[in-house]
C-alpha positions as CSV (number, residue, x, y, z in Angstrom):
1,X,34.8,-37.2,-2.2
2,X,34.0,-36.7,-5.9
3,X,30.5,-38.1,-5.3
4,X,29.8,-35.6,-2.5
5,X,31.0,-32.7,-4.7
6,X,28.8,-33.8,-7.6
7,X,25.8,-34.3,-5.3
8,X,26.3,-30.8,-3.7
9,X,26.6,-29.2,-7.2
10,X,23.4,-30.9,-8.4
11,X,21.6,-29.9,-5.2
12,X,22.8,-26.3,-5.6
13,X,21.5,-26.2,-9.3
14,X,18.2,-27.6,-8.2
15,X,17.7,-25.0,-5.5
16,X,18.7,-22.2,-8.0
17,X,16.3,-23.4,-10.6
18,X,13.5,-23.7,-8.0
19,X,14.0,-20.2,-6.7
20,X,14.2,-18.8,-10.2
21,X,10.9,-20.5,-11.1
22,X,9.2,-19.1,-8.0
23,X,10.2,-15.6,-8.9
24,X,9.0,-16.0,-12.5
25,X,5.6,-17.6,-11.6
26,X,4.7,-15.4,-8.6
27,X,5.0,-11.7,-9.3
28,X,4.0,-10.8,-5.7
29,X,7.5,-11.8,-4.5
30,X,9.2,-9.4,-7.0
31,X,6.8,-6.5,-6.2
32,X,5.0,-6.8,-9.5
33,X,1.6,-6.5,-7.8
34,X,2.6,-3.5,-5.7
35,X,3.6,-1.5,-8.8
36,X,-0.2,-1.0,-9.5
37,X,-0.3,1.8,-6.8
38,X,2.2,4.5,-6.4
39,X,1.4,5.4,-2.8
40,X,-1.2,5.4,0.0
41,X,-1.7,7.5,3.1
42,X,-4.3,8.3,5.7
43,X,-6.3,11.5,6.0
44,X,-9.1,12.8,8.2
45,X,-12.0,14.2,6.2
46,X,-14.6,16.3,7.9
47,X,-18.2,17.0,6.7
48,X,-20.4,20.1,7.1
49,X,-21.6,18.7,10.5
50,X,-18.0,18.5,11.8
51,X,-18.0,14.7,11.7
52,X,-14.5,13.6,10.9
53,X,-13.6,10.2,9.6
54,X,-10.1,8.9,8.8
55,X,-9.6,7.3,5.4
56,X,-6.9,5.3,3.6
57,X,-6.3,7.2,0.4
58,X,-4.7,5.1,-2.4
59,X,-3.3,7.1,-5.4
60,X,-1.8,6.2,-8.7
61,X,0.2,9.2,-9.8
62,X,-2.3,12.1,-9.3
63,X,-5.4,9.9,-9.7
64,X,-7.5,8.7,-6.8
65,X,-7.8,4.9,-7.0
66,X,-9.6,4.1,-3.7
67,X,-10.7,5.8,-0.5
68,X,-11.5,3.4,2.3
69,X,-12.8,4.5,5.7
70,X,-10.8,3.2,8.7
71,X,-13.0,1.4,11.2
72,X,-13.1,3.1,14.6
73,X,-11.2,6.2,13.4
74,X,-14.0,8.8,13.6
75,X,-14.9,11.8,15.8
76,X,-17.7,14.2,16.1
77,X,-16.3,17.7,16.7
78,X,-18.3,20.4,18.6
79,X,-20.7,22.6,16.5
80,X,-18.4,25.7,16.9
81,X,-15.2,23.7,15.8
82,X,-13.4,24.9,12.7
83,X,-11.0,22.8,10.7
84,X,-7.6,24.6,11.0
85,X,-6.3,23.0,7.8
86,X,-6.1,24.8,4.5
87,X,-9.3,24.0,2.5
88,X,-7.3,23.6,-0.8
89,X,-5.0,21.0,0.9
90,X,-8.0,19.0,2.1
91,X,-9.6,18.9,-1.3
92,X,-6.4,17.8,-3.2
93,X,-6.1,14.1,-2.2
94,X,-3.5,12.8,-4.7
95,X,-1.2,15.8,-5.5
């Protein structure tokens, strides 16, 4: 019985040490990599020809980090179409 208890305790310590080392060595598990970006979202941006493309907007605080077009998320609006969104809201991507 004593041998089994000692074996279980050694096994528990080895597992605890292994998990601790994994967290220390690999920052992705703890979220260390994700802290680089504060947030991301998608937004449709339309040009002067009413061609609208969805983008993934990645911001760090109020700074634009990346703007990636989303494949297959585009539409050509008619010539007489007017964007109903507020122009100031469209231009401010990371506020």
